[in-house]
C-alpha positions as CSV (number, residue, x, y, z in Angstrom):
1,M,12.2,-17.5,9.7
2,T,10.1,-18.7,12.6
3,I,9.4,-16.9,15.9
4,E,9.5,-19.1,19.0
5,P,9.4,-18.6,22.7
6,L,12.9,-17.8,24.1
7,S,14.1,-20.5,26.6
8,E,17.2,-21.1,28.6
9,A,18.3,-23.5,25.8
10,H,18.5,-20.5,23.5
11,W,20.7,-18.5,25.9
12,P,24.1,-19.2,24.4
13,A,22.9,-17.8,21.0
14,V,20.9,-15.0,22.6
15,K,23.9,-14.0,24.7
16,F,26.2,-14.0,21.6
17,I,23.8,-11.6,19.8
18,Y,23.5,-9.5,22.9
19,E,27.3,-9.3,23.3
20,A,27.6,-8.3,19.6
21,G,25.1,-5.5,20.2
22,I,27.0,-4.3,23.2
23,A,30.2,-4.3,21.1
24,T,28.6,-1.8,18.7
25,G,28.5,0.8,21.4
26,N,25.1,2.0,20.3
27,A,22.8,-0.7,21.6
28,T,22.8,-0.4,25.4
29,F,24.5,1.1,28.4
30,E,25.4,-2.4,29.5
31,T,29.1,-3.3,29.1
32,Q,28.7,-7.1,29.3
33,A,25.9,-9.6,29.0
34,P,24.8,-11.2,32.3
35,E,24.5,-14.9,32.9
36,W,21.1,-16.6,32.3
37,E,19.9,-16.4,35.9
38,A,20.5,-12.6,36.1
39,W,18.9,-12.0,32.7
40,D,15.9,-14.3,33.5
41,R,15.3,-12.5,36.8
42,V,14.9,-9.0,35.3
43,H,12.7,-9.9,32.3
44,L,9.0,-10.7,32.3
45,A,8.3,-14.4,32.2
46,H,6.1,-13.9,29.1
47,S,6.9,-12.2,25.8
48,R,10.4,-13.6,25.3
49,L,10.9,-14.5,21.7
50,V,13.6,-15.6,19.3
51,A,13.8,-15.6,15.5
52,V,15.1,-18.9,14.2
53,D,16.2,-19.5,10.7
54,E,15.6,-22.7,8.6
55,A,18.8,-24.3,9.9
56,G,17.7,-23.7,13.5
57,A,20.1,-20.8,14.2
58,V,18.9,-17.9,16.4
59,R,19.1,-14.7,14.4
60,G,17.5,-12.3,16.8
61,W,15.7,-12.0,20.1
62,A,13.2,-9.7,21.9
63,A,12.0,-9.6,25.5
64,L,10.2,-7.3,28.0
65,S,11.2,-5.9,31.3
66,P,8.8,-4.3,33.9
67,V,9.2,-0.6,34.3
68,S,8.1,-0.5,37.9
69,S,7.1,-2.8,40.7
70,R,4.0,-0.6,41.4
71,C,0.9,-2.4,40.3
72,V,-0.5,0.7,38.5
73,Y,2.3,0.1,35.9
74,G,1.7,-3.6,35.5
75,G,0.7,-3.1,31.9
76,V,3.7,-1.1,30.9
77,A,6.9,-2.8,29.8
78,E,10.3,-1.8,28.3
79,I,11.4,-3.6,25.2
80,S,14.7,-5.1,24.3
81,I,15.3,-6.3,20.8
82,Y,18.6,-7.4,19.2
83,I,19.2,-8.7,15.7
84,G,22.3,-10.7,14.8
85,A,24.6,-8.8,12.4
86,E,24.1,-11.4,9.6
87,A,20.3,-11.0,9.8
88,R,20.0,-7.2,9.8
89,G,18.1,-5.7,6.9
90,Q,16.2,-8.9,6.2
91,G,12.9,-8.2,8.1
92,V,13.9,-10.2,11.2
93,G,13.5,-7.2,13.5
94,R,10.1,-6.4,12.0
95,Q,8.9,-10.0,12.4
96,L,10.2,-10.1,16.0
97,L,8.7,-6.8,17.0
98,Q,5.3,-7.6,15.5
99,A,5.2,-10.9,17.3
100,L,6.4,-9.2,20.6
101,I,3.6,-6.6,20.3
102,A,1.0,-9.3,19.8
103,D,2.3,-11.5,22.6
104,S,2.5,-8.5,25.0
105,E,-1.1,-7.6,24.2
106,A,-2.2,-11.2,24.8
107,H,-0.6,-10.8,28.3
108,G,-2.4,-7.5,29.1
109,I,0.4,-5.1,28.3
110,W,-1.0,-1.7,27.2
111,T,2.1,0.3,26.7
112,L,5.5,-0.7,25.4
113,Q,8.4,1.7,25.8
114,A,11.9,1.9,24.4
115,G,14.9,4.0,25.2
116,T,17.4,4.1,22.3
117,F,20.7,5.9,21.8
118,E,20.0,8.7,19.4
119,E,22.7,7.4,17.0
120,N,20.8,4.1,16.6
121,A,18.8,5.2,13.6
122,A,18.0,1.6,12.6
123,S,16.3,0.8,15.9
124,I,14.4,4.1,15.9
125,G,13.2,3.4,12.4
126,L,12.2,-0.1,13.3
127,H,10.1,1.1,16.3
128,T,8.6,3.9,14.3
129,R,7.4,1.6,11.6
130,A,5.9,-0.6,14.3
131,G,3.7,2.2,15.6
132,F,6.0,3.6,18.3
133,R,6.1,7.4,18.6
134,V,8.8,9.6,20.0
135,I,7.8,11.0,23.3
136,G,11.0,12.8,24.3
137,H,14.7,12.9,24.4
138,R,16.9,12.4,27.5
139,E,20.0,14.5,27.4
140,R,23.2,13.2,29.0
141,I,21.2,10.6,30.8
142,G,24.2,8.4,31.5
143,Q,27.8,7.8,30.7
144,H,28.9,5.0,28.4
145,H,32.6,4.4,28.5
146,G,33.1,7.8,30.0
147,V,31.0,9.7,27.4
148,W,27.7,11.2,28.2
149,R,24.9,9.8,25.9
150,N,21.5,10.9,24.9
151,T,18.5,8.7,24.3
152,V,15.3,8.9,22.3
153,Q,12.3,7.8,24.4
154,M,9.6,6.0,22.4
155,E,6.3,4.3,23.2
156,R,3.5,2.4,21.7
157,R,0.0,2.4,23.2
158,S,-2.0,-0.7,22.4
159,P,-5.3,0.0,20.6
160,L,-6.6,-3.3,22.0
161,V,-5.6,-3.5,25.7
162,G,-6.7,-1.0,28.4
163,V,-8.9,1.0,26.1
164,A,-12.0,1.0,28.2
């Protein structure tokens, strides 16, 4: 497995994995994947990664979104990470998340945050093992297919960026 920068050329595979995540009902409040232009517009230009297997197939992806347009929050980003069903449980998420953390720090990000449906134990475990901590729970934060959902809020503070 190699980790590469995510480009528009990867979008069909990335979108497929995103749609499969949406279909689980426990990955996101989104109900459909956007087109490339819309996705590209809301994610940071850096720290976009794909995990590619030996045959060249995309097995997972990760990217960051800004949490605010205010400059004081310029070093804070929200993480998105999706692993294809056939690659789950094989360390792909760990590799992607480790690479995303390193890339985010290289670009001056001091805090990564994640909001995860409380039922998504695999994602919460992945983030916990990567040094994220639970900072709270949001109850009935939004409706998903007419059902109120709770999320677990997690964050990881960089030990390298913004420490002085």
